DODRENKOL-811211 format. One record per residue: residue number from 1; residue in one letter; x, z, y of N, C-alpha, C in turn. Coordinates in Angstrom, 2 decimals. Last residue first. Example, Ala and Ser with C-alpha at 12.3 -4.5 7.8 and 13.67 -1.06 7.14 Angstrom:
residues 2
+-----+----+---------+---------+---------+---------+---------+----------+---------+---------+---------+
|   i | aa |  n.east |    n.up | n.north | ca.east |   ca.up | ca.north |  c.east |    c.up | c.north |
+-----+----+---------+---------+---------+---------+---------+----------+---------+---------+---------+
|   2 |  S |   12.85 |    7.08 |   -2.25 |   13.67 |    7.14 |    -1.06 |   12.90 |    7.87 |    0.03 |
|   1 |  A |   13.19 |    7.80 |   -5.69 |   12.30 |    7.80 |    -4.50 |   13.20 |    7.80 |   -3.30 |
+-----+----+---------+---------+---------+---------+---------+----------+---------+---------+---------+
END
This chain:
residues 200
+-----+----+---------+---------+---------+---------+---------+----------+---------+---------+---------+
|   i | aa |  n.east |    n.up | n.north | ca.east |   ca.up | ca.north |  c.east |    c.up | c.north |
+-----+----+---------+---------+---------+---------+---------+----------+---------+---------+---------+
| 200 |  A |  116.53 |  -20.41 |  117.19 |  117.86 |  -19.93 |   116.79 |  118.79 |  -21.07 |  116.48 |
| 199 |  T |  114.93 |  -21.98 |  120.01 |  114.98 |  -21.49 |   118.64 |  116.40 |  -21.09 |  118.31 |
| 198 |  Q |  112.95 |  -21.75 |  122.98 |  114.22 |  -21.96 |   122.30 |  114.14 |  -21.42 |  120.89 |
| 197 |  G |  110.97 |  -21.17 |  124.81 |  110.92 |  -22.45 |   124.11 |  112.19 |  -22.78 |  123.38 |
| 196 |  F |  110.94 |  -18.72 |  125.84 |  111.79 |  -19.68 |   126.55 |  111.76 |  -21.04 |  125.88 |
| 195 |  Q |  109.39 |  -17.26 |  124.16 |  108.85 |  -17.48 |   125.50 |  109.70 |  -18.47 |  126.30 |
| 194 |  E |  110.98 |  -17.03 |  121.96 |  109.87 |  -17.97 |   121.89 |  109.36 |  -18.28 |  123.29 |
| 193 |  F |  112.86 |  -15.08 |  121.97 |  113.17 |  -16.27 |   122.75 |  112.07 |  -17.31 |  122.69 |
| 192 |  D |  113.12 |  -11.89 |  121.94 |  112.04 |  -12.84 |   121.68 |  112.26 |  -14.05 |  122.55 |
| 191 |  L |  116.32 |  -10.89 |  120.66 |  115.34 |  -10.96 |   121.73 |  114.26 |  -11.96 |  121.32 |
| 190 |  E |  117.91 |   -8.76 |  118.35 |  117.34 |  -10.06 |   118.65 |  116.30 |   -9.95 |  119.77 |
| 189 |  N |  118.93 |   -6.40 |  117.50 |  119.34 |   -6.84 |   118.83 |  118.73 |   -8.18 |  119.21 |
| 188 |  D |  117.93 |   -6.11 |  114.96 |  117.59 |   -5.09 |   115.95 |  117.95 |   -5.52 |  117.37 |
| 187 |  A |  119.09 |   -8.10 |  113.43 |  117.72 |   -8.29 |   113.90 |  117.34 |   -7.29 |  114.98 |
| 186 |  D |  122.51 |   -8.62 |  114.50 |  121.47 |   -8.13 |   113.60 |  120.10 |   -8.25 |  114.25 |
| 185 |  R |  124.20 |   -9.88 |  116.32 |  124.62 |   -9.77 |   114.92 |  123.50 |   -9.35 |  113.99 |
| 184 |  G |  122.52 |  -12.20 |  118.57 |  123.23 |  -10.98 |   118.25 |  123.56 |  -10.96 |  116.76 |
| 183 |  A |  122.87 |  -15.53 |  119.93 |  122.29 |  -14.54 |   119.02 |  123.17 |  -13.31 |  118.89 |
| 182 |  V |  122.21 |  -16.91 |  122.90 |  123.35 |  -16.48 |   122.10 |  122.85 |  -15.33 |  121.24 |
| 181 |  R |  120.58 |  -19.63 |  124.39 |  120.44 |  -18.40 |   123.62 |  121.72 |  -18.14 |  122.84 |
| 180 |  V |  121.15 |  -20.87 |  127.59 |  121.42 |  -21.03 |   126.17 |  121.33 |  -19.69 |  125.47 |
| 179 |  G |  120.97 |  -20.51 |  130.32 |  119.85 |  -21.14 |   129.65 |  120.03 |  -21.33 |  128.15 |
| 178 |  S |  123.32 |  -19.09 |  130.91 |  123.14 |  -20.45 |   131.42 |  122.06 |  -21.21 |  130.64 |
| 177 |  A |  122.70 |  -17.04 |  128.24 |  123.72 |  -17.39 |   129.23 |  123.54 |  -18.84 |  129.63 |
| 176 |  I |  120.95 |  -14.46 |  126.90 |  120.81 |  -15.84 |   127.35 |  121.83 |  -16.06 |  128.45 |
| 175 |  H |  121.64 |  -12.49 |  123.92 |  121.46 |  -12.69 |   125.35 |  121.27 |  -14.18 |  125.65 |
| 174 |  A |  122.37 |   -9.94 |  121.57 |  121.67 |  -11.18 |   121.86 |  121.45 |  -11.29 |  123.37 |
| 173 |  I |  125.40 |   -8.49 |  120.86 |  124.20 |   -8.35 |   121.70 |  123.61 |   -9.73 |  121.98 |
| 172 |  G |  127.81 |   -8.05 |  119.54 |  126.64 |   -8.46 |   118.78 |  125.34 |   -8.37 |  119.54 |
| 171 |  E |  130.06 |   -7.60 |  120.96 |  129.29 |   -6.41 |   120.56 |  128.03 |   -6.76 |  119.79 |
| 170 |  H |  130.85 |  -10.18 |  121.44 |  131.77 |   -9.30 |   120.72 |  131.05 |   -8.06 |  120.20 |
| 169 |  Q |  128.76 |  -11.01 |  123.08 |  128.88 |  -11.56 |   121.73 |  129.76 |  -10.68 |  120.86 |
| 168 |  L |  129.46 |   -9.55 |  125.38 |  128.18 |   -9.31 |   124.71 |  128.21 |   -9.82 |  123.28 |
| 167 |  L |  131.95 |  -10.72 |  125.99 |  131.86 |   -9.28 |   125.71 |  130.57 |   -8.94 |  124.97 |
| 166 |  W |  131.16 |  -13.39 |  126.46 |  132.11 |  -13.08 |   125.39 |  131.99 |  -11.61 |  125.00 |
| 165 |  S |  129.48 |  -13.06 |  128.68 |  128.91 |  -13.57 |   127.44 |  129.84 |  -13.27 |  126.26 |
| 164 |  K |  131.36 |  -12.25 |  130.60 |  130.31 |  -11.32 |   130.19 |  129.70 |  -11.76 |  128.86 |
| 163 |  T |  132.85 |  -14.63 |  130.75 |  133.50 |  -13.38 |   130.36 |  132.46 |  -12.38 |  129.86 |
| 162 |  P |  130.92 |  -16.49 |  131.67 |  131.56 |  -16.67 |   130.37 |  132.25 |  -15.40 |  129.86 |
| 161 |  I |  130.25 |  -15.23 |  134.26 |  129.30 |  -15.28 |   133.16 |  129.95 |  -15.55 |  131.80 |
| 160 |  G |  133.56 |  -14.48 |  135.27 |  132.13 |  -14.35 |   135.52 |  131.29 |  -14.39 |  134.25 |
| 159 |  D |  136.19 |  -14.40 |  134.54 |  135.61 |  -15.71 |   134.88 |  134.10 |  -15.66 |  135.03 |
| 158 |  G |  136.61 |  -11.08 |  135.64 |  137.20 |  -12.25 |   134.99 |  136.62 |  -13.56 |  135.47 |
| 157 |  G |  133.53 |   -9.66 |  136.89 |  134.84 |   -9.57 |   136.25 |  135.31 |  -10.88 |  135.66 |
| 156 |  S |  130.95 |   -9.88 |  137.82 |  132.02 |   -9.97 |   138.81 |  133.42 |   -9.93 |  138.20 |
| 155 |  Y |  128.24 |  -11.76 |  136.77 |  129.28 |  -10.81 |   136.35 |  130.45 |  -10.99 |  137.29 |
| 154 |  G |  124.73 |  -12.57 |  136.25 |  126.01 |  -12.64 |   136.94 |  126.98 |  -11.63 |  136.36 |
| 153 |  T |  122.60 |  -12.50 |  134.60 |  122.34 |  -12.92 |   135.98 |  123.62 |  -13.01 |  136.80 |
| 152 |  I |  121.74 |  -13.26 |  131.39 |  122.87 |  -12.86 |   132.23 |  122.60 |  -13.38 |  133.63 |
| 151 |  R |  118.59 |  -12.22 |  130.04 |  119.41 |  -13.25 |   130.69 |  120.57 |  -12.61 |  131.46 |
| 150 |  G |  116.65 |  -10.65 |  129.01 |  117.87 |  -10.83 |   128.23 |  118.84 |  -11.82 |  128.81 |
| 149 |  D |  114.64 |  -10.20 |  130.77 |  114.39 |  -11.21 |   129.73 |  115.62 |  -11.47 |  128.87 |
| 148 |  S |  115.66 |   -8.46 |  132.63 |  114.63 |   -7.93 |   131.72 |  114.30 |   -8.91 |  130.59 |
| 147 |  G |  119.23 |   -9.04 |  132.67 |  117.90 |   -9.19 |   133.22 |  116.87 |   -8.73 |  132.19 |
| 146 |  L |  121.56 |   -6.46 |  131.61 |  120.99 |   -7.80 |   131.57 |  119.68 |   -7.82 |  132.34 |
| 145 |  V |  124.47 |   -4.71 |  131.05 |  123.30 |   -4.78 |   131.94 |  122.83 |   -6.23 |  131.99 |
| 144 |  R |  126.83 |   -4.66 |  129.73 |  125.63 |   -4.36 |   128.94 |  124.36 |   -4.32 |  129.79 |
| 143 |  H |  128.86 |   -4.92 |  131.49 |  128.45 |   -6.15 |   130.80 |  127.19 |   -5.93 |  129.97 |
| 142 |  C |  129.49 |   -2.38 |  132.29 |  128.47 |   -3.08 |   133.08 |  128.07 |   -4.42 |  132.46 |
| 141 |  P |  130.69 |    0.10 |  130.85 |  130.32 |   -1.22 |   130.34 |  129.20 |   -1.93 |  131.09 |
| 140 |  V |  133.50 |    1.34 |  131.62 |  132.15 |    1.61 |   132.12 |  131.43 |    0.27 |  131.94 |
| 139 |  I |  135.22 |   -0.38 |  130.20 |  135.19 |    1.05 |   129.89 |  133.90 |    1.67 |  130.39 |
| 138 |  I |  134.20 |   -2.87 |  131.41 |  134.48 |   -2.72 |   129.97 |  134.40 |   -1.24 |  129.59 |
| 137 |  P |  135.21 |   -2.01 |  134.79 |  134.42 |   -2.71 |   133.79 |  135.00 |   -2.53 |  132.39 |
| 136 |  I |  135.55 |   -0.09 |  137.07 |  136.18 |    0.05 |   135.75 |  135.33 |   -0.66 |  134.69 |
| 135 |  P |  134.15 |   -0.33 |  139.45 |  135.59 |   -0.55 |   139.49 |  136.28 |   -0.50 |  138.13 |
| 134 |  N |  131.19 |   -1.98 |  140.18 |  131.80 |   -1.08 |   139.20 |  133.32 |   -1.33 |  139.14 |
| 133 |  A |  129.83 |   -3.73 |  141.75 |  130.93 |   -2.99 |   142.38 |  131.63 |   -2.03 |  141.43 |
| 132 |  G |  127.73 |   -4.67 |  140.22 |  128.83 |   -5.59 |   140.55 |  130.04 |   -4.90 |  141.16 |
| 131 |  V |  126.10 |   -2.40 |  140.26 |  126.65 |   -2.87 |   138.99 |  127.87 |   -3.77 |  139.26 |
| 130 |  A |  125.46 |   -2.35 |  142.99 |  126.20 |   -1.24 |   142.39 |  126.84 |   -1.65 |  141.08 |
| 129 |  G |  124.01 |   -4.74 |  143.25 |  125.23 |   -4.53 |   144.02 |  126.09 |   -3.42 |  143.43 |
| 128 |  G |  121.86 |   -4.19 |  141.53 |  122.76 |   -5.31 |   141.24 |  124.08 |   -5.17 |  141.98 |
| 127 |  V |  120.72 |   -2.09 |  142.99 |  121.24 |   -1.84 |   141.64 |  122.23 |   -2.94 |  141.27 |
| 126 |  A |  119.95 |   -3.46 |  145.29 |  120.92 |   -2.38 |   145.40 |  121.54 |   -2.06 |  144.04 |
| 125 |  R |  118.04 |   -5.20 |  144.18 |  119.23 |   -5.74 |   144.83 |  120.32 |   -4.68 |  144.95 |
| 124 |  G |  116.11 |   -3.32 |  143.14 |  116.82 |   -4.29 |   142.30 |  118.09 |   -4.82 |  142.91 |
| 123 |  A |  114.58 |   -0.98 |  143.73 |  115.88 |   -1.23 |   144.37 |  116.72 |   -2.22 |  143.58 |
| 122 |  T |  112.24 |    0.02 |  142.77 |  112.18 |   -1.29 |   143.43 |  113.51 |   -1.67 |  144.08 |
| 121 |  A |  112.80 |    2.56 |  141.72 |  112.33 |    1.50 |   140.83 |  112.35 |    0.12 |  141.46 |
| 120 |  R |  114.67 |    4.88 |  142.08 |  114.41 |    3.79 |   143.03 |  114.02 |    2.54 |  142.25 |
| 119 |  G |  115.53 |    6.73 |  140.33 |  114.37 |    7.09 |   141.14 |  114.03 |    6.05 |  142.18 |
| 118 |  T |  117.43 |    5.92 |  138.66 |  117.93 |    6.51 |   139.91 |  116.77 |    6.99 |  140.78 |
| 117 |  G |  115.96 |    4.81 |  136.63 |  116.80 |    5.96 |   136.32 |  117.36 |    6.65 |  137.55 |
| 116 |  L |  114.90 |    2.57 |  137.86 |  114.02 |    3.68 |   137.51 |  114.82 |    4.96 |  137.26 |
| 115 |  G |  117.27 |    1.04 |  137.97 |  116.60 |    1.47 |   139.19 |  115.68 |    2.64 |  138.94 |
| 114 |  L |  117.70 |    0.62 |  135.25 |  118.69 |    1.39 |   136.02 |  118.07 |    1.89 |  137.31 |
| 113 |  E |  115.47 |   -0.95 |  134.71 |  115.58 |    0.36 |   134.07 |  116.61 |    1.23 |  134.78 |
| 112 |  G |  116.14 |   -3.23 |  136.22 |  114.95 |   -2.44 |   136.55 |  115.00 |   -1.04 |  135.96 |
| 111 |  Y |  118.34 |   -4.18 |  134.85 |  118.52 |   -3.72 |   136.22 |  117.35 |   -2.84 |  136.64 |
| 110 |  S |  118.30 |   -2.94 |  131.44 |  117.98 |   -3.93 |   132.48 |  118.24 |   -3.32 |  133.86 |
| 109 |  V |  120.71 |   -2.40 |  128.89 |  119.76 |   -1.86 |   129.84 |  119.48 |   -2.96 |  130.87 |
| 108 |  V |  121.83 |   -2.23 |  125.44 |  121.67 |   -2.87 |   126.74 |  120.65 |   -2.14 |  127.59 |
| 107 |  E |  124.32 |   -1.51 |  123.01 |  123.08 |   -1.12 |   123.68 |  123.01 |   -1.79 |  125.05 |
| 106 |  G |  126.82 |   -1.98 |  121.93 |  125.71 |   -2.82 |   121.50 |  124.38 |   -2.50 |  122.14 |
| 105 |  F |  127.81 |    1.33 |  122.35 |  128.23 |    0.00 |   121.92 |  127.01 |   -0.77 |  121.43 |
| 104 |  D |  125.67 |    3.11 |  124.68 |  126.45 |    2.99 |   123.46 |  126.84 |    1.54 |  123.21 |
| 103 |  L |  125.76 |    4.22 |  128.04 |  125.30 |    3.24 |   127.07 |  126.24 |    3.20 |  125.87 |
| 102 |  A |  126.83 |    5.85 |  129.97 |  126.15 |    6.52 |   128.85 |  125.68 |    5.54 |  127.78 |
| 101 |  A |  127.71 |    4.19 |  131.96 |  128.73 |    4.84 |   131.13 |  128.11 |    5.50 |  129.90 |
| 100 |  I |  125.27 |    3.62 |  133.21 |  125.96 |    2.57 |   132.46 |  126.98 |    3.18 |  131.50 |
|  99 |  Q |  124.74 |    6.07 |  134.46 |  123.81 |    5.55 |   133.46 |  124.49 |    4.49 |  132.59 |
|  98 |  E |  126.94 |    6.15 |  136.19 |  126.78 |    7.21 |   135.18 |  125.83 |    6.75 |  134.08 |
|  97 |  W |  126.45 |    4.00 |  137.86 |  127.59 |    3.94 |   136.94 |  127.49 |    4.99 |  135.85 |
|  96 |  V |  124.22 |    4.99 |  139.30 |  124.10 |    3.78 |   138.46 |  125.21 |    3.75 |  137.43 |
|  95 |  A |  125.39 |    7.17 |  140.60 |  124.23 |    7.39 |   139.73 |  124.03 |    6.21 |  138.79 |
|  94 |  L |  127.37 |    5.89 |  142.11 |  127.77 |    6.82 |   141.06 |  126.63 |    7.09 |  140.09 |
|  93 |  Q |  125.73 |    4.45 |  143.89 |  126.60 |    3.75 |   142.96 |  126.99 |    4.65 |  141.79 |
|  92 |  F |  124.56 |    6.65 |  145.26 |  123.72 |    5.72 |   144.51 |  124.56 |    4.95 |  143.48 |
|  91 |  A |  126.77 |    7.83 |  146.49 |  125.98 |    8.62 |   145.54 |  125.12 |    7.71 |  144.67 |
|  90 |  T |  129.44 |    5.38 |  146.51 |  128.35 |    6.11 |   147.14 |  127.61 |    6.92 |  146.07 |
|  89 |  G |  132.68 |    5.98 |  144.98 |  131.56 |    5.16 |   145.43 |  130.53 |    6.02 |  146.12 |
|  88 |  A |  135.15 |    6.12 |  142.57 |  134.87 |    6.35 |   143.99 |  133.74 |    5.42 |  144.41 |
|  87 |  L |  135.86 |    7.74 |  139.53 |  135.17 |    6.65 |   140.23 |  134.88 |    7.03 |  141.67 |
|  86 |  S |  137.96 |    8.34 |  137.07 |  137.70 |    8.82 |   138.42 |  137.15 |    7.66 |  139.23 |
|  85 |  L |  138.04 |    9.34 |  133.63 |  137.76 |    8.34 |   134.67 |  137.57 |    9.03 |  136.01 |
|  84 |  P |  139.72 |    9.82 |  130.58 |  139.28 |   10.41 |   131.85 |  139.15 |    9.31 |  132.91 |
|  83 |  L |  138.36 |    8.43 |  127.56 |  139.37 |    8.41 |   128.62 |  138.84 |    9.14 |  129.85 |
|  82 |  D |  137.37 |    7.06 |  125.03 |  137.53 |    8.48 |   125.30 |  138.68 |    8.63 |  126.29 |
|  81 |  F |  134.98 |    4.56 |  124.30 |  136.24 |    4.96 |   124.92 |  136.22 |    6.45 |  125.20 |
|  80 |  D |  133.70 |    2.95 |  121.34 |  133.55 |    3.70 |   122.58 |  134.93 |    4.14 |  123.06 |
|  79 |  R |  134.45 |    1.37 |  119.22 |  133.13 |    1.14 |   119.79 |  132.88 |    1.95 |  121.05 |
|  78 |  R |  137.15 |   -0.33 |  117.70 |  136.70 |    0.77 |   118.56 |  135.38 |    0.40 |  119.19 |
|  77 |  H |  137.93 |   -2.58 |  116.34 |  138.10 |   -1.30 |   115.66 |  137.61 |   -0.11 |  116.48 |
|  76 |  G |  138.08 |   -5.09 |  117.45 |  136.88 |   -4.75 |   116.70 |  136.95 |   -3.43 |  115.98 |
|  75 |  A |  140.09 |   -5.72 |  119.14 |  140.33 |   -6.01 |   117.73 |  139.12 |   -5.69 |  116.86 |
|  74 |  F |  139.11 |   -4.69 |  121.51 |  139.15 |   -6.15 |   121.35 |  139.40 |   -6.56 |  119.91 |
|  73 |  Y |  139.44 |   -1.93 |  120.91 |  138.12 |   -2.48 |   121.21 |  138.12 |   -3.99 |  120.96 |
|  72 |  E |  142.23 |   -1.72 |  120.66 |  141.38 |   -1.43 |   119.50 |  139.97 |   -2.01 |  119.69 |
|  71 |  E |  142.93 |   -2.32 |  123.31 |  143.39 |   -3.19 |   122.22 |  142.56 |   -2.97 |  120.96 |
|  70 |  L |  141.75 |   -0.09 |  124.53 |  141.27 |   -1.44 |   124.84 |  141.71 |   -2.43 |  123.76 |
|  69 |  Q |  143.34 |    1.97 |  123.48 |  141.91 |    1.93 |   123.17 |  141.31 |    0.55 |  123.47 |
|  68 |  E |  145.88 |    1.30 |  124.55 |  145.69 |    1.40 |   123.10 |  144.21 |    1.28 |  122.74 |
|  67 |  V |  145.31 |    1.49 |  127.29 |  145.75 |    0.21 |   126.72 |  145.52 |    0.21 |  125.21 |
|  66 |  A |  144.67 |    4.25 |  127.43 |  143.70 |    3.23 |   127.82 |  144.06 |    1.88 |  127.21 |
|  65 |  R |  147.06 |    5.47 |  126.69 |  145.88 |    5.65 |   125.85 |  144.83 |    4.58 |  126.16 |
|  64 |  D |  148.60 |    4.66 |  128.88 |  149.01 |    4.24 |   127.54 |  147.84 |    4.38 |  126.56 |
|  63 |  L |  147.25 |    5.98 |  130.93 |  147.24 |    4.51 |   130.89 |  147.64 |    4.00 |  129.51 |
|  62 |  V |  147.84 |    8.65 |  130.23 |  146.45 |    8.20 |   130.32 |  146.37 |    6.68 |  130.21 |
|  61 |  A |  150.67 |    8.76 |  130.32 |  149.95 |    9.06 |   129.07 |  148.52 |    8.53 |  129.09 |
|  60 |  D |  151.73 |    5.83 |  132.13 |  151.69 |    7.28 |   131.95 |  150.84 |    7.52 |  130.71 |
|  59 |  G |  153.69 |    3.03 |  133.41 |  152.68 |    3.70 |   132.60 |  152.73 |    5.20 |  132.70 |
|  58 |  Q |  154.07 |    0.64 |  135.51 |  154.54 |    2.02 |   135.43 |  153.47 |    2.81 |  134.70 |
|  57 |  E |  154.94 |   -2.72 |  136.17 |  154.19 |   -1.74 |   135.38 |  154.87 |   -0.39 |  135.41 |
|  56 |  P |  155.37 |   -3.94 |  139.55 |  155.85 |   -3.67 |   138.19 |  155.01 |   -2.61 |  137.49 |
|  55 |  V |  153.26 |   -6.16 |  141.26 |  153.68 |   -4.77 |   141.14 |  154.16 |   -4.52 |  139.71 |
|  54 |  G |  152.18 |   -8.68 |  141.37 |  153.55 |   -8.50 |   141.84 |  154.10 |   -7.10 |  141.67 |
|  53 |  D |  149.50 |   -8.41 |  140.51 |  150.48 |   -9.11 |   139.67 |  151.92 |   -8.85 |  140.09 |
|  52 |  W |  147.17 |   -7.03 |  141.27 |  148.48 |   -6.45 |   141.54 |  149.57 |   -7.08 |  140.67 |
|  51 |  P |  144.92 |   -8.66 |  140.54 |  145.08 |   -8.16 |   141.91 |  146.48 |   -7.66 |  142.24 |
|  50 |  L |  145.98 |  -11.50 |  138.59 |  145.42 |  -10.16 |   138.68 |  145.70 |   -9.62 |  140.07 |
|  49 |  S |  145.35 |  -14.97 |  137.68 |  146.03 |  -13.89 |   138.40 |  145.24 |  -12.59 |  138.36 |
|  48 |  G |  143.99 |  -17.09 |  136.51 |  145.39 |  -16.89 |   136.17 |  146.09 |  -15.76 |  136.90 |
|  47 |  D |  141.33 |  -16.87 |  137.37 |  142.14 |  -18.01 |   137.79 |  143.64 |  -17.75 |  137.61 |
|  46 |  R |  141.49 |  -13.47 |  136.76 |  140.64 |  -14.55 |   137.29 |  141.55 |  -15.65 |  137.81 |
|  45 |  E |  141.71 |  -10.74 |  134.51 |  142.34 |  -11.93 |   135.11 |  141.30 |  -12.95 |  135.56 |
|  44 |  I |  140.08 |   -7.80 |  135.36 |  140.22 |   -8.86 |   134.37 |  140.73 |  -10.09 |  135.10 |
|  43 |  A |  140.92 |   -4.44 |  136.15 |  140.66 |   -5.80 |   136.59 |  140.92 |   -6.76 |  135.45 |
|  42 |  L |  140.01 |   -1.15 |  136.75 |  140.37 |   -2.12 |   135.73 |  140.00 |   -3.49 |  136.26 |
|  41 |  S |  140.74 |    2.12 |  138.12 |  140.24 |    0.75 |   138.19 |  140.74 |   -0.08 |  137.02 |
|  40 |  I |  141.35 |    4.72 |  137.44 |  140.59 |    4.51 |   138.67 |  140.11 |    3.07 |  138.83 |
|  39 |  I |  141.78 |    7.11 |  134.91 |  141.69 |    5.68 |   135.21 |  140.86 |    5.52 |  136.49 |
|  38 |  A |  143.71 |   10.09 |  135.66 |  142.51 |    9.39 |   135.23 |  142.64 |    7.90 |  135.54 |
|  37 |  E |  146.18 |   11.05 |  136.43 |  145.30 |   11.95 |   135.69 |  144.09 |   11.24 |  135.09 |
|  36 |  G |  147.49 |    9.02 |  137.66 |  148.30 |   10.02 |   137.00 |  147.48 |   10.98 |  136.15 |
|  35 |  N |  145.65 |    7.23 |  138.43 |  146.20 |    8.09 |   139.49 |  147.10 |    9.18 |  138.92 |
|  34 |  G |  145.72 |    3.80 |  137.22 |  145.38 |    5.21 |   137.18 |  145.98 |    5.96 |  138.35 |
|  33 |  I |  144.63 |    0.60 |  136.21 |  145.31 |    1.43 |   137.21 |  144.80 |    2.86 |  137.10 |
|  32 |  V |  145.10 |   -2.22 |  134.24 |  144.47 |   -0.90 |   134.31 |  145.30 |   -0.04 |  135.25 |
|  31 |  E |  144.39 |   -5.54 |  133.77 |  145.23 |   -4.62 |   134.54 |  144.47 |   -3.31 |  134.68 |
|  30 |  I |  144.50 |   -8.11 |  131.37 |  143.77 |   -7.00 |   131.97 |  144.78 |   -6.06 |  132.62 |
|  29 |  R |  144.30 |  -11.63 |  130.75 |  145.07 |  -10.41 |   130.97 |  144.21 |   -9.36 |  131.67 |
|  28 |  G |  141.47 |  -12.80 |  128.75 |  142.52 |  -12.91 |   129.77 |  143.27 |  -11.60 |  129.91 |
|  27 |  I |  139.83 |  -12.27 |  126.68 |  139.18 |  -12.72 |   127.92 |  140.19 |  -12.84 |  129.07 |
|  26 |  P |  141.43 |  -11.30 |  124.63 |  140.76 |  -12.59 |   124.43 |  140.06 |  -13.11 |  125.69 |
|  25 |  S |  144.34 |   -9.97 |  126.39 |  143.07 |   -9.82 |   125.67 |  142.45 |  -11.19 |  125.47 |
|  24 |  D |  147.27 |   -8.14 |  127.24 |  146.62 |   -9.41 |   126.95 |  145.35 |   -9.14 |  126.17 |
|  23 |  L |  147.64 |   -5.63 |  129.80 |  147.58 |   -6.05 |   128.40 |  146.94 |   -7.41 |  128.31 |
|  22 |  R |  149.34 |   -3.34 |  132.02 |  148.64 |   -4.60 |   131.74 |  148.62 |   -4.84 |  130.23 |
|  21 |  R |  149.25 |   -0.46 |  134.13 |  149.60 |   -1.11 |   132.86 |  148.78 |   -2.38 |  132.73 |
|  20 |  L |  150.30 |    1.80 |  136.63 |  149.66 |    0.53 |   136.31 |  150.17 |    0.02 |  134.96 |
|  19 |  H |  150.72 |    3.81 |  139.24 |  150.47 |    3.94 |   137.80 |  149.67 |    2.72 |  137.36 |
|  18 |  T |  150.80 |    3.14 |  141.84 |  152.06 |    3.60 |   141.26 |  151.94 |    3.81 |  139.75 |
|  17 |  P |  149.31 |    0.55 |  143.82 |  149.26 |    1.51 |   142.72 |  150.66 |    1.89 |  142.22 |
|  16 |  T |  149.04 |    0.52 |  147.27 |  149.73 |   -0.08 |   146.14 |  149.78 |    0.93 |  144.99 |
|  15 |  A |  145.74 |    1.39 |  148.39 |  147.18 |    1.63 |   148.38 |  147.79 |    0.98 |  147.14 |
|  14 |  V |  143.07 |    1.12 |  147.96 |  143.76 |   -0.01 |   148.57 |  145.27 |    0.19 |  148.62 |
|  13 |  L |  141.94 |    3.44 |  146.97 |  142.02 |    2.30 |   146.07 |  142.76 |    1.12 |  146.68 |
|  12 |  D |  141.72 |    5.29 |  148.96 |  142.72 |    5.53 |   147.93 |  142.95 |    4.30 |  147.05 |
|  11 |  A |  139.52 |    4.44 |  150.38 |  140.85 |    4.17 |   150.95 |  141.95 |    4.38 |  149.92 |
|  10 |  P |  137.34 |    5.44 |  148.93 |  137.67 |    4.02 |   148.83 |  139.05 |    3.69 |  149.39 |
|   9 |  T |  138.54 |    8.54 |  147.51 |  137.82 |    7.82 |   148.55 |  138.17 |    6.35 |  148.39 |
|   8 |  L |  138.12 |   10.21 |  144.34 |  138.86 |    9.39 |   145.29 |  137.96 |    8.86 |  146.38 |
|   7 |  H |  136.50 |   11.51 |  142.62 |  137.66 |   12.25 |   143.09 |  138.37 |   11.51 |  144.23 |
|   6 |  P |  133.60 |   11.70 |  140.76 |  134.17 |   11.22 |   142.01 |  135.33 |   12.10 |  142.46 |
|   5 |  A |  133.57 |   10.93 |  137.35 |  133.61 |   12.01 |   138.33 |  134.24 |   11.50 |  139.61 |
|   4 |  P |  131.91 |    9.92 |  134.41 |  132.55 |    9.56 |   135.66 |  132.48 |   10.71 |  136.65 |
|   3 |  T |  132.60 |   11.14 |  131.28 |  131.68 |   11.31 |   132.40 |  132.40 |   10.94 |  133.68 |
|   2 |  Q |  132.86 |    9.58 |  128.05 |  133.44 |   10.11 |   129.27 |  132.38 |   10.23 |  130.35 |
|   1 |  M |  131.57 |   10.63 |  124.95 |  131.52 |    9.67 |   126.05 |  132.08 |   10.34 |  127.30 |
+-----+----+---------+---------+---------+---------+---------+----------+---------+---------+---------+
END
């Protein structure tokens, strides 16, 4: 598993990228940006556009590997990523992202558990903000963060909740999206939906 390492300041992320690759996926086009040595951001298409649609693609070895691994993930042939990452954020954000990056394929964590992991058990809103600010979704799998009842509470990538629900379903993770139960692939991932008055 990759370990996020802070190398950039937020100002570095607003400059026009010089290392950029795009790929098609079941959740829309994806744009991956690097700094020549590591991945620094990933965006999922929203309303038919990506943040740097007007910028021509310029790949490098790291971005080419990222595109290949993402294609394998969407095809169901890859369960984890082996890529160098460079994340820019506050110490609290980095602590949250490090916990998320450690999650295995099909594994989930709640916002409360992330708060406990940072030593701030009551920092629910701050944890939610950090999860939403994750600059490298999918690779740093913030889609694996759910409410304590298995409910999707939001998602900042792509088309929001439908995008997150697709990613969770792809990994066989049982969850609740917009009040509807979505089953996982195996009994180990099943949630107790009796409390919601819902059946399989």
